[in-house]
N, C-alpha and C positions, 0 to 999 in steps of 0.2 A: 464189091468191096466196100467195107464199111467207111462212110465218109466222116465219121467222128474221130477226131484225133485225140481229144482230151475230154474225159467225162468225170465230173464230181458229183457226189451225192451224199448229203448229210455230213459234210466234213466239219469236224470240231477239233479245236486245240486250245489248250490252256497252258499258261506258264504260272506256276505257283498258284496264286489265288485269282489270276487275271484270265478271264475266259476271252480269248482273242477271236476265234472262229466258232460261230454258234450254229453251224449247219449250213454250210455253203454248198450250193447246188449250181452246176455250171456245165455248158457243153461247148466245146470249140470244134469247128469243122476243119477238115484238111484244107490247107492252102490259104487260110485267111489270116489277116492281122486282127487279133483280138485284143482290145485294150481293157485292162482291169484297173479301174479309176477309183481312187479313194484318197482321203486325207492322210496325213502322217499318222501312223499307229493303227491304221483301219485293218491290217492283217494281209496287205498284198504280198510282202516278202515271205511271211509265214505260209501262205498258200503256195508260192513258188518253191519254197524249200521243201514243202511236203511232196509236191509233184515231181521234184528233181531228186528225191529219195534222200535228202540231206537230214530230214527229221521225220518222225513218224506222227501220224494223226492220232488223236485219242479215240476217235470214232468216225464212222463214215467210210465211203468207198471212193477210191480214185483209180482211173484207168488211163493209161497212155498207150496209144496205137493198140488197144486191145489187152494190153498187159496190166495185171494188178499191181499197183505201185507197192503195196505192202508185201505181197506174196511173191512177186517176180521183179525185184529191184534190178537185178542184173540185166534182164531183157529190156526193162525200161531205160537204163542207162545207155543201152545200144541205140536208142531211138532219139535221144535228146541231147541238147547242149545248152549250157547256162552261162550267161554273162550277167554278172552281179553289178551292184552299184559302183563298184571301183574296179579299174582295169586290173586284170590279173596278169600283169606282164613282169618279166624279169628285166629291170632297168639296165642291168650290166650287159645284157645281150642285145645284139642288133635286132632289127625287125625281122630280117630273114632267119637269124638264129632262133628266135622266139618260135616262128612258124615251123621250122625244121625240127625243133625239139619236140613240139606237140605231135607233129606228124609221125615221128619215130615212136613216141610213147603210145600212140594209137595204132601202131602197126601198119600204117599206110605204106603202100609200095611207092618207090621213087619220091621220098620226102622232099628232096632239093626242088624237083620239078613242081611238086604241089605248092611249095612255098613261093616259088616264082609266079605261078599262075595266080595265087591269091594276092601277092604284092601288086600284080598288074591290075587285077579286078578292083582292088580298093585303092588304086592310085597312089601307091606307096613305093613304087619301083625306085624313084630317085632317092628315097630315104631308106632304102633296104639295108645299107651297111652303116647307118647311124645307130648309135645306142638308143634304146627305146626311152631311156630317161631324158633324152634331148627332144623327144617328139612333143609337139603341141597337144592340147587336150583332145582335139578332135582327131588327130592322127592316132593318139593312144587308143581312143575308143574304136576307131576303124580297125586297127590292128587287133584288138581284143575280140571284135566281132569276127574278123577273118580267122582267128585262131578257133573260135567256136564252130566254124564251118568244116573244119578238117574231119574227115570221115563222113561227110554228107549226111548229117543228122536230118531226121524228118521234121523235128520240132525244135525250135530255138526259144528259150525263155530269156526275155530281156527285162532285167529288174531295174527299173528307173535309169535307162541308159543314157540319158543326157544331163543327170544331176550334176551340177557345177560347171557345165560347159557354157561357153560364151555363145551368142546367137549364131554366128557364122558356123561353129563347130556343131551346134545342134542341127543345122540344116544340112550339113555334111552327113551326119548320122541318120537323119530323116530319109535322105536320099538313098542310103545304104540299105535301110530297112525296106523301103519300097521295092528296091531291085531284088532283094531276097524273095519277097512275096511274089513278085513277077515270075521268079524261077520255080515257084511251087512249094517253097518252104512254109510250113505253119509257124506262126510267130504269136506268142502270148507275151504281151507288153504290159508292164505295170508302170503307172505314172501318177503323179499328182498334178502334172501339167495338163491343164484342160485343152490348151491349144494343140498339144502333142497328140492327144487322142482324137482331137478333131481333124488334125491333118493326115494321120496315118490309119486309123482303125476302120475295118470293114464293119465291125460290131464293137459295142461298148457295154461293159458291165459295171454297175456302180456297187461298190463294196462299202457298207456302211453299218456300223453296230454289229459287226461280226457275221453279217449276212449279205447275200447279193439282193439288193432291193429293186433294182430295175436292169433289164438287159434289152438291147435293141441296136439298130443302126442309129446313126445320128438323126437321120429323117424321122425315124420312129420315135425317138426321144423328144424331138421337137414337136411332133403331133400331140404329146402329152401336155405341151405347154399351152397356155392361154393363146387364142388366135392372134396373129401379128397385127399391130395397129397400123391403119393407113394413115400416114401423115403426108409429107411431101413425097417420101419414098417409103415403100413397105418395109418395116424394120423386122428382120428375123431374129429370134432369140439366140444369143450365143450359147455355147455348151456350158460356159460358166453360169449363166443365169439358169439353164436347165438343171445343172448339178445342184445348185444351191436350193432351188425350188423342191427338188426331189427329196433331198435330205432335210429339208426344213430348217436349213441354217443360214442365217443371213450374213454370217462372217465370210469374208473373202478367204478362199483356200490359199 
């Protein structure tokens, strides 16, 4: 069985006169959490939108679960789920109603049972009958991710999943993402939060200037950094220091 879940080669995309992606090459293996790290405007969301068939690339190739994103979009959509930067909930419906509606739209058998299972899995049972617009930020995001799991997709795209959340809510979402990965789901996570990539990712790619400039585990990226200085305690570089050194930018992201 092919262990590559996502494969990109020479992906390019421009909007009017602005070239956003200038030849992105990337591979994500099945069952890993892969973080696509970059500053605002680096092209992270554009990459995810191409992979999820929302927009077409100008050039290059992209494969999801072995299917050509450009030529086989229907098959690709069967394999994936996307959670964008803003929760895609109907605030007028309860948590249970949101889940049941998506289950019915996806043709899942026993939608009510699936909804109850997901509510329990994401610790939302007590809030199941509250309207979603009354949920906290962390609860909304957990419900959003629960909705994306209906139909058991092989790959989930999480596009800046903790933007705007308070620290407690971010940790809730992090725990959810780790749990999904333990269950074998492949996760492509885009983020501009360096600590988020450090906490979650099996591997990290840095997108800068329209291209992937470095890819590796956190340990591998740290090995590219100058050796740690021996003071009273050996000081290891943070991912923020590594990121800034790699892109050659001294401004804090």
